C-alpha positions in Angstrom: -79.2 -56.0 208.2 -76.4 -53.2 207.9 -76.0 -50.5 210.3 -74.0 -47.2 210.5 -70.6 -46.7 212.5 -69.1 -43.8 213.1 -65.6 -43.2 213.6 -64.9 -39.9 215.8 -62.0 -38.6 217.4 -62.3 -36.5 220.8 -62.2 -32.8 220.0 -59.5 -32.1 223.0 -57.9 -35.1 222.0 -57.7 -35.7 218.2 -55.4 -38.8 218.4 -58.1 -40.4 220.6 -60.6 -42.2 218.3 -63.1 -44.5 218.7 -65.9 -46.4 216.6 -69.5 -46.2 217.6 -72.2 -48.6 216.3 -75.5 -46.4 215.8 -77.5 -49.2 217.0 -80.6 -49.8 217.1 -80.8 -48.1 213.8 -80.8 -51.3 211.5 -81.7 -51.2 207.5 -82.5 -54.3 205.3 -80.2 -53.2 202.6 -77.1 -51.1 201.8 -79.0 -48.8 199.9 -81.6 -47.7 202.2 -78.8 -47.6 204.9 -76.9 -45.4 202.7 -79.9 -42.9 201.9 -81.2 -42.6 205.7 -77.4 -42.6 207.2 -76.7 -38.9 206.8 -79.1 -37.5 208.8 -78.9 -40.1 211.5 -74.9 -39.2 211.7 -75.7 -35.4 211.7 -78.1 -35.9 214.6 -75.3 -37.8 216.3 -72.4 -35.2 215.7 -75.0 -32.6 217.0 -75.7 -34.8 220.4 -72.0 -35.2 221.2 -70.0 -31.8 220.7 -66.8 -33.3 221.9 -66.6 -35.8 219.4 -65.6 -34.8 215.5 -66.5 -37.1 213.3 -63.9 -38.4 210.7 -65.7 -40.8 208.9 -69.0 -43.0 208.7 -70.4 -46.0 206.9 -73.0 -48.7 206.4 -72.0 -52.0 207.0 -72.7 -55.7 208.3 -71.9 -55.8 211.8 -69.5 -58.6 211.0 -67.7 -56.7 208.3 -66.5 -54.2 211.0 -65.4 -56.6 214.0 
């Protein structure tokens, strides 16, 4: 299963970054994840205005850890 991971930094402290796992969004394959993720990432950013998204990716959890 593939999940969406976001790297975001605090707007007030741009050097303080964190990786977020957008669980429970899980996708059967990388292609499906890549098509669906942009909307999910945008919605996440709209709800968390104190974070600035630097990058995102679709990956299996084992690839990120």
